[in-house]
C-alpha positions as CSV (number, residue, x, y, z in Angstrom):
1,M,0.1,0.2,0.0
2,R,1.3,3.0,-0.9
3,R,2.4,5.5,2.1
4,G,1.5,9.0,1.9
5,P,-1.2,11.4,3.1
6,F,-4.4,10.3,1.1
7,N,-3.9,6.6,1.1
8,L,-7.2,4.6,2.0
9,F,-5.8,3.5,5.3
10,N,-5.6,7.3,6.4
11,L,-8.8,8.0,5.0
12,A,-10.3,5.3,6.8
13,G,-8.4,6.2,10.3
14,A,-10.4,9.8,9.3
15,A,-13.1,8.2,8.9
16,A,-13.0,6.5,12.2
17,A,-12.7,9.7,13.7
18,V,-16.0,11.2,12.8
19,S,-18.2,7.8,13.8
20,L,-16.0,7.8,17.0
21,V,-16.8,11.3,17.6
22,L,-20.4,10.6,16.9
23,C,-19.8,7.4,19.2
24,A,-19.4,9.6,22.5
25,T,-22.1,12.0,21.7
26,T,-24.4,9.4,21.1
27,A,-23.1,7.5,24.7
28,V,-23.5,11.1,26.2
29,L,-27.1,11.5,24.9
30,L,-28.0,7.6,26.2
31,V,-27.0,8.8,29.7
32,R,-28.9,12.2,29.1
33,S,-32.2,10.9,28.1
34,Y,-32.2,8.7,31.4
35,I,-32.2,12.3,33.0
36,V,-33.8,14.3,31.0
37,S,-35.3,14.9,26.9
38,D,-34.4,16.9,25.1
39,V,-36.8,18.0,21.9
40,F,-35.3,20.3,18.8
41,S,-37.7,21.3,16.2
42,W,-38.3,23.4,13.0
43,H,-40.0,24.1,10.8
44,T,-39.8,25.2,7.1
45,L,-40.9,25.2,3.6
46,G,-41.4,22.6,1.1
47,T,-43.5,20.4,-1.3
48,F,-45.5,17.9,-0.5
49,K,-47.4,16.2,-3.8
50,D,-46.0,18.7,-5.9
51,A,-47.7,21.3,-4.1
52,P,-46.1,24.4,-1.5
53,A,-46.0,22.8,1.6
54,D,-44.9,23.3,5.6
55,R,-42.6,20.8,7.1
56,S,-42.6,20.1,10.6
57,W,-39.6,18.1,12.1
58,D,-39.1,16.9,15.7
59,V,-35.8,14.6,17.0
60,A,-36.4,14.2,20.2
61,T,-34.6,11.7,23.0
62,G,-35.7,9.7,25.9
63,R,-35.3,7.4,27.6
64,G,-32.6,5.5,25.6
65,G,-34.2,6.1,22.2
66,L,-34.1,8.3,19.7
67,L,-36.9,9.8,17.9
68,V,-37.6,11.3,14.1
69,Q,-40.9,12.6,13.5
70,W,-42.0,15.2,10.4
71,L,-45.4,16.0,9.3
72,D,-45.4,17.3,6.1
73,G,-48.9,19.6,5.0
74,R,-50.0,21.8,1.7
75,L,-50.7,25.4,2.9
76,G,-54.2,26.7,2.9
77,G,-55.4,29.5,2.5
78,G,-54.0,31.4,5.2
79,G,-49.9,31.7,3.6
80,P,-47.1,30.7,4.4
81,P,-46.3,29.6,8.4
82,P,-43.2,31.3,10.2
83,R,-39.8,29.5,9.7
84,F,-38.9,28.5,12.8
85,W,-36.8,26.3,15.8
86,R,-36.2,25.2,19.2
87,W,-34.6,23.3,21.5
88,Q,-36.9,22.4,25.0
89,T,-36.1,19.8,27.6
90,D,-38.6,18.4,29.8
91,K,-38.8,15.5,32.2
92,P,-37.2,11.8,30.5
93,M,-40.3,10.3,29.2
94,S,-40.3,7.1,26.5
95,V,-40.0,8.0,22.8
96,G,-39.8,4.6,19.8
97,G,-41.1,1.3,20.7
98,G,-41.8,-0.4,24.6
99,A,-42.1,-3.6,25.7
100,H,-46.2,-3.1,25.5
101,L,-46.0,-3.4,21.7
102,K,-46.6,-6.5,19.6
103,H,-43.7,-6.8,17.4
104,F,-40.1,-8.1,18.4
105,W,-38.4,-4.9,16.7
106,Q,-40.8,-2.5,18.6
107,R,-40.2,-3.8,21.5
108,R,-36.5,-3.9,21.4
109,G,-36.9,0.5,21.0
110,F,-37.1,0.3,16.2
111,N,-39.7,2.0,15.0
112,Y,-41.3,3.2,11.8
113,S,-44.9,4.6,11.0
114,S,-46.3,6.2,8.3
115,D,-49.8,7.8,8.5
116,G,-51.2,10.0,5.7
117,P,-52.7,11.4,4.1
118,M,-54.1,12.3,7.9
119,S,-57.2,14.5,6.5
120,R,-59.6,14.3,3.9
121,D,-58.5,16.2,1.5
122,G,-55.0,14.8,1.2
123,R,-53.5,18.0,2.8
124,M,-51.3,15.8,5.5
125,G,-48.9,13.1,6.0
126,H,-47.3,12.4,9.5
127,H,-44.0,10.2,9.2
128,V,-42.3,8.8,12.8
129,A,-38.9,6.7,13.0
130,A,-37.6,5.5,16.3
131,V,-33.9,3.8,16.8
132,P,-32.9,3.0,20.4
133,L,-29.4,4.8,21.3
134,W,-27.4,2.5,21.7
135,F,-28.2,0.6,18.7
136,I,-26.3,4.4,17.3
137,V,-23.7,3.2,19.4
138,L,-22.6,0.1,18.5
139,T,-23.0,0.7,15.1
140,T,-20.1,4.4,15.2
141,A,-18.4,1.7,17.5
142,M,-17.3,-0.5,15.1
143,L,-15.0,1.3,12.5
144,P,-12.7,2.6,15.0
145,A,-12.7,-0.8,16.2
146,W,-11.6,-1.7,13.0
147,W,-9.2,0.5,12.7
148,L,-7.8,-0.3,15.5
149,A,-7.2,-3.8,14.9
150,Q,-6.2,-2.9,11.7
151,L,-3.7,-0.5,12.6
152,R,-2.4,-3.2,16.1
153,R,-1.8,-5.6,12.5
154,R,0.2,-3.7,11.1
155,R,2.4,-2.4,13.7
156,T,3.0,-6.5,14.4
157,L,3.5,-7.1,10.7
158,R,6.3,-4.5,10.5
159,R,7.7,-4.9,14.2
160,R,8.0,-8.8,13.0
161,A,9.5,-8.1,9.6
162,A,12.4,-5.1,11.2
163,E,12.8,-8.4,13.5
164,G,13.5,-11.0,11.0
165,R,10.2,-13.1,12.1
166,C,7.2,-14.8,10.3
167,L,5.1,-12.7,9.2
168,A,2.5,-15.2,9.9
169,C,3.2,-16.9,13.3
170,G,6.2,-14.8,14.9
171,Y,8.7,-17.5,14.5
172,D,12.2,-16.2,14.7
173,L,13.7,-16.8,10.8
174,R,17.2,-15.8,11.7
175,A,18.1,-19.3,10.5
176,T,15.6,-20.6,7.8
177,P,15.4,-16.9,6.0
178,G,13.6,-18.3,3.1
179,R,10.4,-20.9,5.0
180,C,8.9,-21.1,8.6
181,P,9.5,-24.3,10.2
182,E,6.5,-23.5,12.3
183,C,3.8,-22.8,10.2
184,G,5.5,-23.7,6.9
185,M,5.2,-20.1,5.6
186,V,6.8,-18.9,2.6
187,S,8.7,-15.3,3.5
188,A,8.9,-11.9,1.0
189,A,12.2,-12.4,0.2
190,A,12.3,-15.8,-0.5
191,S,8.8,-15.8,-2.8
192,A,9.9,-12.5,-4.6
193,R,13.4,-14.4,-5.7
194,A,11.7,-17.6,-7.1
């Protein structure tokens, strides 16, 4: 692999660093969700069924879950609604799934529902998605864990090569540099000569 600032391993390391920051942030949110619920809301303009519409979004955390819901609605005759955003906190509340729900994944905190149109003339659509925060922590920790394992493996191989050991098992190859007597692996120098 080419050494330098733009090789694939360094790119994976940068992605792993971003993933690690997301993992740590989500872990903090997970702990915080049992102390206080956070709700971030914003209201924008968009389109719904090819007509001007207002869209409101809510992102909420509470009791180990993350809930995202959005509501699309065609504008009535009153003109466009104001654009705004707000953040509020409240006592911890349950968001997402729960043990009382009938489906396996819903009981684990995963949920998605789409209701719409909610009005007779088809002016509104409502969507809700929920995921447990532990799942986000787990998935964002996978890339940094893989990258650290690869870094450790690269360092081990580099150290073994510098010490004249077999790259596969670590056996001392100073007496038999062509082939490892322990595992049978042919050294890189011997395979290059062949």
